[in-house]
N, C-alpha and C positions, 0 to 999 in steps of 0.2 A: 504492500499502500504505499502510495508515494505521499510525503504531506510539504505541505505548501512549506516555507519558511516561519509564517506567525504562526502554523499550526504547532511543528516541530518546539518552539521558543516555548509556548505554551505547555507542550507535555514536560518540557526538560522542568518546568519550574512548578504544575503540579506534581513529577514527582518528588522532586527534592521536597517540599512544602508536606506532600505528607506521608515523609520520613520525618520531620521533624515537629509532626502533628503534637506526640504525644508530648514531649518534651517542651510546647513551645512556652507557655506558661511560666514555666520555672525559669526561663531569662529575664536577665535584671534588670536589662534594657531595654527589652521589649515592654517589660511594666514599666520602663520609667516612663519612655517615651507614649505609651497609650495613655496613661497619667496625665505628661504634660498637655496632650494635645489635646482631651477633654476640657482640662483645666482653662484653655484658650479659646478650645468652642463651646464651651456651656453657655455664657452671654450671649451668642447668637443664636443657637437651640432656645433657651428661654424668651429671646425675643421676638423669637418667628413664633413661640405660639402665643407670645402677647398682642402683635400684631394681628395672627388669625384669629384670638380666640375661640379656639376650640381646637381638640386633641388633634396633635401633631402625628400625623404617617411617616416612616424614615424607612428610608432604603440606606443598606450599608454594603457599597460596592468592594469586594476581597475583606469580608471580615473576619478570615481566620478564623482563631478560638474563639473570637465572640467576647473579647476582651475594653474593647469600645461599647460594641452593641450594648453588653450588661451595664456599662455606667452611664449609656445612655435611657437605655431602657423606660426608665423609675420617672425622664424626667416628661418620657411622651406616651401616646396611646398606644403605637407598634413598632418596631421593628423589625424590618422585614430584609435578612439580614444573607448577604447571595456571596459563596466561594467558588472556586475552581476544583479545590481541594477535598477530597470525597474525605481525608482525616483528620481535616479542620471541622469540617461541619460534622464529622461523629461527635466532635470533642464538643463543640457548645451545642449539639443535640442532647448530647449526656447531661453539660449544665443545665439545660431549662428544664431537666427534669427532677431537678436537685429542688428541695422546700427552700431554702435560702436565695433562690436564681429568682430574678426575675420572668415571669410565665407570659409578656408579650412579644416574645423576640420568634418568629420564626425563621428556622434554617432553609436554605435551599440551595445546593451544591448544583454550580451549573456556570458554562462562561457566555455571560448575557451581553448578547449582541444585539437586539431587536427588544422595544419597548413592548410589542405586543405578543411576546413570547410565552406561550402556555402555562411554561415552570410560575410566572407570576403570580399572585393573586389577585381572582374580575373583581373589578371594576362593582362598582354598587349602581352603575343604571342599566343592570340586566341588559344590553347591547353586546354582549359576550368580549368587553376588550378587557384591557390589563387596568390595572388599578394606578393609578397616579400619584405620586408622591409631595409632600409637602418641604421635605428635604432630604437631600441627598449625602450622605459622606463617606467618605474612604479616605484611609489610613493606611501611609505609608507600604501604595499599590501604584501607582504613575509608574514609577523609575524601572518596572517588571515590565508595564504594557507597550507591545510594539508598538500599535496607533491609536495614541491619545487623542488623535481628532475623534474619529471614528468611536472610541469609548466616550467625548464627550457629545456627540450628539446621540447614541442611544440613553446619556443622562437625561440629554433637554427632552427627549419622547418619555420620559419617563415622570417627567414634574408635569404638576400642577402650573398653570401660568400663575405668575407670581411666587409658586416654588423655585429654591434655592441649594447650589451643592456651596460643599465645604468640603473640600480638598485639602486633606494636609501630606507633606514631604519633606526631604529633605533637599536643597537645593545644589545648585551644579554652583557653584561658585570656582572653578579652575580646575586644576589639574588633579590636584590633593582630593576633590571627592571622592574619586575611585577606591582613598584607602576605607570607604563608610563600610564596603563588604571586603572579604578575607579571601583572598585569591583561588580559596577551595568553593567556593561559595558563589562563586560568576555566572554560576549557569541560570539563566531567565533575569539577569539582570540586563535589563534593553539601554541604559542609560545611569551617568553616574549623577542621578540627581537631576533638579528639574530645572531649565534657565528661567529666569523671570519673567523677560521682556517676552520671549517665546514663547513661554504659558501663557500670557496674557492676550497676546496676538490669539494664541489658538483657541481661544474660548472665545473669544470674538467671533472666529470664523466661524465657530461651531455655532453659533447664534444666542453666544448668552449677552446678557446687558448688567448695567451696574457690576460693571470685572474688575475686581481689587485682587491683586496678587503679591504679598507683604509676607515681610518675614515675620512667623508668630513667634517665636523662641529660639532658645540656643542651649544646646545640650552638649559633653563629654562624651565622646563614645571611645570605646579600646578601639585601636587598628591592628586587629590579630594578623599575622603574616607581613606586615608592610614595616614593620619595627626599622627593621637596621636600615631600609631605603628612605624611613621619613627621620629618623634618628631619636626618635619619639614612640610613644608607648599610644597613646592619646593622641585625642585632634579635639578643637572643638565645633562642631556644625552645627549651622541655621538649617532651620525650618521653613517653610513656605505655606501659610493658608492661602488656597486658592480660591474666590469667593466669586459666584456668579447666579443671575436672575434670571428664566426662563419668561419671557415678554408675555 
């Protein structure tokens, strides 16, 4: 069976995350990065609910084991959590069965490329269409995606008019950004961070308005495997929050 470059990259990434799923939540950097993302996103999430004056429906793309989903869920009506890794979705599904975890999270194992994908929940108007969302989240996913513009177009189609995306990832601030990943974990890494101006233009081209791509926080990360080249064992990485609205 012949695979396209995009399919091959997706399979490589999925295999990697399936293998890492069981130990994902025990990674201190993953926990810290997710907590910081939630801290910075929470005012935006709260503001979305206040502006709408009704329960907020959230779609998280690339949810992993649901670390961000479980933090967001108590603040909103529902979280539909999508990931391509069956291993990650299995971990999230097990969490949602625990009595101390939110029960308004709906995990889906899917490469989401179509806003009308039948894997998504049905809409409420009875016309057979898929549900549209008030807010779409994604954390540390964009640098794995071969065609970000295609993903943004899908996200736009998954939003209600006036709905918003809040996408977080580390910034491409130059050659040193490649040290974010150890040499042994480059499978499925499409780019070494997100260039700020490029992302701004891409979001506008995809159809988003009120686009704002800016630094949200910085954090120190160990640069395993690059210590000799870097002359150090850690580096401060900037993280971007990429915000846009569906007209």
